[in-house]
C-alpha positions in Angstrom: -9.4 -24.9 15.4 -8.0 -25.9 12.1 -9.3 -25.9 8.6 -7.4 -28.6 6.7 -8.6 -31.5 8.8 -5.1 -32.3 10.0 -3.9 -31.9 13.5 -1.6 -28.8 13.8 2.1 -29.3 14.5 3.8 -26.8 16.9 2.4 -23.6 18.3 0.0 -21.3 16.6 1.8 -18.1 17.6 4.7 -17.1 15.4 6.5 -13.8 15.8 7.1 -12.0 12.5 9.9 -9.5 11.8 8.7 -5.9 11.8 10.0 -5.5 8.2 7.1 -7.7 7.0 4.7 -5.2 8.6 6.4 -2.2 7.0 6.3 -3.8 3.6 2.6 -4.7 4.1 1.8 -1.2 5.3 3.5 0.5 2.3 1.8 -2.0 -0.1 -1.7 -1.3 1.4 -1.1 2.5 1.1 -0.2 2.3 -2.5 -2.9 -0.3 -3.2 -5.5 2.1 -1.9 -3.9 4.8 -4.1 -4.8 2.7 -7.2 -8.3 2.2 -5.9 -8.7 6.0 -5.8 -7.1 6.6 -9.1 -9.2 4.0 -11.1 -12.5 6.0 -11.0 -10.6 9.1 -12.0 -9.0 7.3 -15.0 -12.4 6.0 -16.1 -13.9 9.5 -16.1 -10.8 11.3 -17.3 -12.5 12.6 -20.5 -15.4 14.2 -18.6 -13.3 15.9 -15.9 -11.7 19.3 -16.4 -8.3 20.7 -15.7 -9.1 21.2 -12.0 -9.6 17.5 -11.5 -6.3 16.8 -13.3 -4.5 19.2 -11.0 -6.1 17.6 -7.9 -4.9 14.1 -9.0 -1.4 15.5 -9.6 -1.4 16.9 -6.1 -2.6 13.5 -4.7 0.1 11.7 -6.5 2.6 14.2 -5.4 1.7 13.7 -1.8 2.1 9.9 -2.2 5.5 10.3 -3.9 6.6 12.5 -1.0 5.5 9.7 1.4 7.3 7.1 -0.7 10.5 9.1 -0.7 10.2 9.6 3.0 9.7 5.9 3.6 12.6 5.1 1.3 15.0 7.5 3.1 14.0 6.2 6.6 14.9 2.7 5.4 11.5 1.2 5.5 12.0 -0.4 2.2 15.4 -1.8 3.0 15.4 -5.6 3.7 19.0 -6.1 4.9 
């Protein structure tokens, strides 16, 4: 099946490099981080010190994950 109204040329199955998947996975993880941080940023004035500390711990865990991915070479393209 096709959507553009034109006959497809070639096969539909294309094998992608694993690096595309690694970049997509890292992007999705940090995109979800922003989704979790947005409600916190909106209600920042009403929240107390405990909520601030919890968000710092959350960001710290994500930074540790980013450093781990960086050191394992998941962000290297070459």
